[in-house]
C-alpha positions in Angstrom: 201.4 149.1 260.3 199.4 151.7 258.2 197.1 154.4 259.4 194.0 155.2 257.2 192.6 158.5 258.4 189.8 160.5 256.9 189.3 163.8 258.8 185.8 165.1 258.1 185.0 168.7 258.5 184.5 168.3 262.3 184.2 164.5 262.9 187.6 163.0 262.4 186.8 159.4 261.5 189.6 157.0 261.1 190.7 153.4 261.0 193.9 151.8 262.2 194.8 148.8 260.1 197.5 146.4 261.3 199.0 143.8 259.0 200.5 142.9 255.7 197.5 143.5 253.5 197.2 145.4 250.3 195.7 148.9 250.7 193.9 150.8 247.9 191.6 153.8 247.6 188.4 153.9 245.6 188.2 156.7 243.0 185.1 158.5 244.4 183.6 161.7 242.9 183.6 164.0 245.8 178.3 140.4 250.4 178.0 141.5 254.1 180.0 139.7 256.8 178.5 138.1 259.9 178.5 140.6 262.8 178.4 139.5 266.3 175.7 141.9 267.4 173.6 141.8 270.6 170.0 140.7 269.8 168.5 143.1 272.3 168.8 146.4 270.5 167.0 149.3 272.1 165.1 152.0 270.4 166.7 155.4 271.0 163.8 157.3 269.7 161.5 156.5 272.7 160.8 159.4 274.9 161.9 158.6 278.4 161.8 161.4 281.0 164.5 162.7 283.3 162.7 160.9 286.2 163.6 157.6 284.5 167.3 158.0 285.6 167.9 155.1 287.9 170.0 155.6 291.1 171.3 153.0 293.4 171.8 153.5 297.2 175.1 155.4 296.7 173.5 157.9 294.3 175.2 156.4 291.2 173.3 155.3 288.1 172.1 151.7 288.2 173.6 149.2 285.9 171.0 148.1 283.4 170.7 144.8 281.7 170.0 144.5 277.9 166.3 144.1 278.4 165.6 147.1 280.7 164.0 150.5 279.9 165.3 152.9 277.3 168.1 155.3 278.3 167.4 158.7 279.7 168.2 160.6 276.5 166.6 163.9 277.6 168.3 164.4 281.0 170.5 167.4 281.1 173.1 166.2 283.6 176.3 164.1 283.7 174.4 160.9 284.1 173.4 161.2 280.4 176.9 160.6 279.2 177.4 157.7 281.8 174.3 155.9 280.3 175.4 156.4 276.7 178.8 155.1 277.5 177.3 152.1 279.3 175.1 151.4 276.3 178.1 151.5 274.0 180.0 149.2 276.2 177.1 146.7 276.2 177.2 146.7 272.4 180.9 146.1 272.0 181.0 143.4 274.8 178.3 141.6 272.8 179.8 142.1 269.3 183.5 141.5 269.8 183.9 137.8 271.0 182.2 136.2 267.9 184.4 138.3 265.5 187.6 137.3 267.2 186.7 133.5 267.9 188.1 132.0 264.8 191.1 134.0 263.7 193.0 130.9 262.7 190.4 130.1 260.1 190.7 133.4 258.3 192.5 133.7 254.9 196.2 134.6 255.0 195.7 137.7 252.9 193.1 140.4 252.1 192.8 143.5 250.1 191.7 146.7 251.9 190.2 149.6 250.2 189.1 152.9 251.7 186.7 155.8 250.8 185.1 158.8 252.4 182.9 161.8 251.8 180.9 160.1 249.1 177.8 162.3 249.9 175.1 160.3 248.2 172.8 163.2 248.3 174.6 164.4 245.2 173.3 163.0 241.9 176.7 162.5 240.5 177.8 160.3 243.4 174.7 158.2 243.1 175.7 157.5 239.5 179.2 156.6 240.7 177.8 154.0 243.1 175.5 152.6 240.5 178.6 152.1 238.2 180.9 150.7 241.0 181.6 147.0 240.1 181.8 144.3 242.8 185.3 143.8 244.0 186.9 140.7 242.4 189.3 140.1 245.2 188.3 136.9 247.2 188.7 138.6 250.6 188.0 142.3 250.1 187.5 144.8 252.9 186.1 148.3 252.4 186.7 151.1 255.0 184.0 153.8 254.8 185.2 156.8 256.7 182.1 158.9 257.2 180.0 161.5 255.3 177.8 159.1 253.3 174.3 160.6 253.8 172.6 162.6 256.6 169.3 160.6 256.0 169.5 157.3 257.9 167.4 155.4 255.4 169.5 156.5 252.5 172.6 155.8 254.6 171.4 152.2 255.2 170.7 151.7 251.6 174.1 152.9 250.5 175.9 150.8 253.1 173.9 147.8 252.2 174.8 148.2 248.5 178.5 148.5 249.4 178.1 145.2 251.4 177.1 143.5 248.2 180.3 144.7 246.5 182.9 143.8 249.2 183.5 140.8 251.5 183.4 143.1 254.6 182.6 146.7 255.2 183.7 148.8 258.1 182.1 152.2 258.8 182.4 155.1 261.1 180.0 158.2 260.9 181.1 161.5 259.7 179.8 164.9 261.0 177.1 165.0 258.3 175.5 161.8 259.5 175.0 163.4 262.9 173.1 166.4 261.7 169.6 166.4 263.2 167.3 167.7 260.5 164.3 165.5 261.2 162.0 165.3 264.2 162.5 161.5 264.3 165.9 162.1 266.0 166.1 163.4 269.5 169.7 164.6 269.2 173.0 163.7 267.5 173.9 161.0 270.0 170.7 159.1 269.8 171.1 159.3 266.0 174.6 158.0 266.4 173.2 154.9 268.2 170.5 154.5 265.6 173.2 154.4 263.0 175.0 151.7 265.0 171.7 149.8 265.0 171.6 150.0 261.2 175.2 148.7 261.0 174.2 145.7 263.3 171.1 145.0 261.0 173.0 144.8 257.7 176.4 143.5 258.9 178.5 146.6 258.7 181.3 146.6 261.3 182.1 149.6 263.6 184.2 147.6 266.1 187.7 146.1 265.7 187.9 142.8 263.9 190.5 140.6 262.2 190.1 140.4 258.5 193.0 138.0 257.8 195.2 135.8 259.9 197.6 138.7 260.5 195.5 141.7 259.6 193.2 143.7 261.9 191.0 146.8 261.4 190.4 149.2 264.3 187.6 151.8 263.7 188.1 154.9 265.8 185.4 157.6 266.7 186.6 161.2 267.0 185.2 164.8 266.8 186.9 167.9 265.8 188.6 169.7 268.7 189.2 173.4 269.0 192.7 172.8 270.4 193.8 171.4 267.0 194.1 174.9 265.8 196.1 178.0 266.8 195.3 178.6 270.5 195.9 182.3 270.0 193.3 182.6 267.2 189.6 182.5 268.1 187.5 180.1 265.9 185.9 181.9 263.0 182.2 182.3 262.6 182.2 179.6 260.0 184.0 177.2 262.3 181.7 177.9 265.3 178.6 177.3 263.3 179.7 174.6 260.7 177.8 171.9 262.4 174.8 173.9 263.5 172.5 171.1 262.6 174.0 168.9 265.3 172.2 168.8 268.6 173.9 167.5 271.7 172.7 166.5 275.2 173.8 168.8 277.9 175.6 166.0 279.6 177.9 165.8 276.6 177.7 169.3 275.2 178.7 171.0 278.5 177.6 174.4 277.1 174.4 176.4 277.0 174.3 176.4 273.2 173.2 172.9 272.1 172.9 173.8 268.4 176.0 175.9 268.2 178.5 173.7 269.9 180.7 172.1 267.2 183.9 173.0 269.2 182.7 172.1 272.6 185.5 169.9 274.3 182.9 167.5 275.7 182.1 166.2 272.3 185.5 164.8 271.3 186.0 163.6 274.9 182.8 161.6 274.6 183.9 159.9 271.4 187.4 159.2 272.7 185.8 157.6 275.7 184.0 155.2 273.3 187.4 154.2 271.8 188.7 153.5 275.3 185.7 151.3 276.2 186.3 149.3 273.0 190.0 148.8 273.9 189.0 147.6 277.4 186.6 145.1 275.9 189.0 143.7 273.4 189.5 139.9 273.6 193.1 138.5 273.6 194.6 138.5 270.1 196.5 135.3 269.4 197.4 136.2 265.8 195.7 133.0 264.6 198.6 130.8 265.7 198.1 130.5 269.5 200.6 133.2 270.5 200.1 136.7 271.7 200.3 139.2 268.8 
């Protein structure tokens, strides 16, 4: 077992990798795989209103099929989080089965590399990517642990280029990816789902998958929590405002300061809930030999 963490400034993105594979890190300056994605991706930049919140006879949100109306991303109540969690569950339920269907046919070995904080908005890092050769290992896996670019189009371009250099690429967003600096994004959570859409489009994985007969990669989503520090010391001004460019729906933020909420406990709770939903949707792992593993 080996744990490959990369703790961003506030978004702790990490991977749990299990198996006898070789692990290496890329020296960074600061062919994509098939991805079992659902074909019915929603647009999260539509503008539904709070009135679009569906309720059943018991007052609970209705379950929605893949083809129904957009999620209520502007509603300032607890139903917002419920809908986002339901959407994430829909995605992983669609994505996981194809990835785990043919474990026995996978190679016996693979090489796993990891990198984070490559910040492609910096010129020197662009030059590093330009010079990065394609991996010569026949079954190479790259883990990208966040902070690639805050611009989604440049993020997509970077991840696509990395897909051309490694057999498989896994990715989880960092805190910089969730900065909302453009009007195109409603808030950090809708941008998070747009990033997942991009991963689906280009074959980057953000869900657990086997990469060799006895090796599995488990991406994890987390966010910096205030209780990681000294409980007797109040957060500094810098810590409070570090991710001021993030914007959270009230149903997740749970505070009255949507742009100054880096340390709100509702945010790490939300990302932890996504990991739980993934674990609940995981298919049985037979280890490639027909036995439980």
